[in-house]
C-alpha positions as CSV (number, residue, x, y, z in Angstrom):
1,M,-23.5,10.0,2.4
2,S,-26.8,11.6,2.9
3,L,-29.3,11.0,0.1
4,D,-31.6,13.7,1.5
5,K,-29.6,16.8,0.7
6,P,-27.6,18.1,-2.2
7,G,-23.8,18.2,-2.3
8,T,-22.0,21.4,-1.4
9,T,-20.2,23.3,-4.2
10,P,-19.6,26.9,-3.2
11,Y,-17.6,27.8,-6.3
12,K,-17.7,27.7,-10.1
13,C,-14.8,27.5,-12.6
14,S,-14.7,30.2,-15.4
15,D,-16.4,27.7,-17.8
16,G,-19.4,27.5,-15.4
17,T,-18.7,24.0,-14.1
18,S,-17.5,22.9,-10.7
19,G,-14.3,21.5,-12.3
20,S,-12.6,18.2,-12.0
21,G,-15.8,16.1,-12.3
22,V,-15.3,14.8,-8.8
23,P,-18.7,15.5,-7.2
24,N,-19.0,17.0,-3.8
25,F,-21.2,14.4,-2.2
26,P,-23.0,15.2,1.1
27,V,-20.5,13.3,3.1
28,I,-21.5,12.6,6.7
29,T,-18.3,10.7,7.7
30,G,-15.5,8.7,6.1
31,V,-12.0,7.4,6.2
32,S,-9.4,7.3,3.5
33,E,-5.8,6.5,2.7
34,E,-5.2,10.1,1.7
35,S,-5.5,11.0,5.3
36,G,-7.3,13.9,7.0
37,S,-10.8,14.5,8.3
38,A,-13.9,16.3,7.6
39,I,-15.2,18.2,10.6
40,Y,-18.5,20.2,10.7
41,S,-17.6,22.5,13.6
42,T,-14.4,23.8,15.1
43,V,-12.3,21.3,16.9
44,D,-13.4,22.7,20.3
45,G,-17.1,22.8,19.2
46,S,-17.5,26.5,19.9
47,F,-18.8,27.3,16.3
48,K,-22.4,26.3,16.3
49,S,-22.7,24.1,13.2
50,G,-23.1,20.5,12.2
51,F,-24.2,18.1,9.4
52,I,-27.9,18.3,9.9
53,I,-29.9,15.2,8.8
54,K,-33.6,14.3,8.8
55,E,-35.2,12.3,11.7
56,K,-35.3,9.2,9.4
57,P,-32.4,9.9,7.0
58,K,-31.7,8.0,3.8
59,V,-28.0,7.3,3.8
60,L,-25.6,5.4,1.6
61,F,-22.6,3.5,2.9
62,T,-19.9,2.5,0.5
63,T,-16.4,1.1,0.6
64,E,-13.6,0.4,-1.8
65,L,-10.5,-1.6,-0.7
66,V,-7.6,-2.3,-2.9
67,N,-4.6,-4.4,-1.9
68,Y,-1.7,-3.8,-4.3
69,S,0.5,-6.4,-2.7
70,N,0.4,-10.2,-2.5
71,T,0.3,-10.0,1.3
72,T,-3.0,-10.5,3.3
73,K,-3.7,-7.4,5.4
74,N,-6.2,-6.6,8.1
75,V,-8.1,-3.4,7.5
76,F,-9.9,-1.4,10.1
77,A,-12.0,1.7,9.2
78,V,-13.1,3.8,12.1
79,S,-15.5,6.7,12.0
80,E,-16.6,8.8,15.0
81,L,-19.8,10.7,15.2
82,D,-21.2,13.0,17.8
83,Y,-24.9,13.2,17.6
84,L,-27.5,15.8,18.9
85,P,-31.2,15.0,18.4
86,G,-33.2,17.5,16.4
87,H,-31.9,20.8,15.0
88,P,-30.4,22.7,17.9
89,E,-31.4,26.3,17.9
90,G,-28.8,28.6,16.5
91,Y,-26.8,25.9,14.7
92,S,-26.0,26.2,11.0
93,D,-25.9,23.3,8.5
94,S,-22.4,22.3,7.4
95,G,-21.1,20.5,4.4
96,F,-17.9,19.2,2.8
97,A,-16.4,20.5,-0.4
98,L,-13.4,19.4,-2.3
99,L,-11.4,22.2,-3.7
100,S,-7.9,21.7,-5.3
101,V,-5.5,24.0,-7.1
102,T,-6.1,21.7,-10.2
103,Q,-9.9,21.8,-9.7
104,C,-10.7,23.8,-12.9
105,D,-8.1,21.9,-15.0
106,G,-10.4,18.8,-15.4
107,T,-7.6,16.6,-13.8
108,N,-7.4,14.6,-10.6
109,P,-7.7,17.0,-7.7
110,L,-5.5,14.9,-5.5
111,L,-2.0,16.3,-5.8
112,H,1.0,14.1,-6.3
113,P,4.4,15.0,-7.5
114,P,4.9,14.4,-11.2
115,E,6.9,11.2,-11.7
116,G,10.7,11.9,-11.5
117,Q,10.2,15.5,-10.5
118,K,11.8,16.9,-7.4
119,R,10.8,20.5,-8.0
120,Y,7.4,21.3,-9.5
121,S,4.5,23.8,-9.1
122,Y,0.8,24.1,-9.8
123,K,-1.1,27.2,-10.7
124,S,-4.9,27.4,-10.3
125,K,-7.2,28.6,-13.1
126,V,-9.7,31.3,-12.1
127,L,-12.7,30.2,-10.1
128,T,-15.4,32.2,-8.4
129,I,-16.8,31.7,-4.9
130,I,-20.6,31.7,-5.3
131,K,-21.9,31.0,-1.8
132,G,-21.1,32.7,1.4
133,G,-20.0,30.8,4.5
134,H,-17.2,29.9,6.8
135,I,-14.2,27.6,6.2
136,L,-13.9,25.4,9.2
137,E,-10.9,23.2,8.1
138,T,-8.4,23.0,5.3
139,R,-5.7,20.5,4.4
């Protein structure tokens, strides 16, 4: 995470908060069991944007590993970065924002089926988009 820039929260819930309490940290890169990725441009690189950092950035690296079995496991976390020096002309700064259908419920934004349920649904509470921008990826 970058310690030099604020997190990205482009929305507000009807109560004026950003919801679930899970902060949108300024994530540079990461890996997780929930799968997926966070890209800061289009896959083909044609959209001119990226996660812009200072020349001498303050960054935080963190990890949490939990093995719920009694079996020893090898774990490999791999992150890939493409780096361009400076701030290329015409490039916009990008960020990562977590937004879930349960975001404004104050519950865990990571969706999992309720225990024992084969059919279920979620309905979002009202939220307002407060910053303009482009959505580069969803999952």
